[in-house]
C-alpha positions, 0 to 999 in steps of 0.5 A: 495528485493523481494515483492510479492502481491497476490490478488484474490478470494483465496489469499490476502497477501503480501510477503516481503523477505519471511515474509508474511502479511495477508491483509484480516484482515485489514480494508481499512485504514490499507491496505492503510497504509501498501501500503504506507510503501511498496511504501516508502521503494520501492522508497528508493531502486529505486530512485522513488519520492514518490507521493504527496497527491492529493488535494480534492475539498471541498464541500461547502454547499449553 
């Protein structure tokens, strides 16, 4: 598996095994979802545990 991520002024794309995905048209949530899929796939091949979601402190009014 080969993954290339190019980010900068001229590029914003992700290439996985020759298939290129343009990230410039995605919103923040979609980019996060794409990153999660890449992390999950990467961890399956390399026995890396997937990160747990961090717990955020709630904002209480009062």
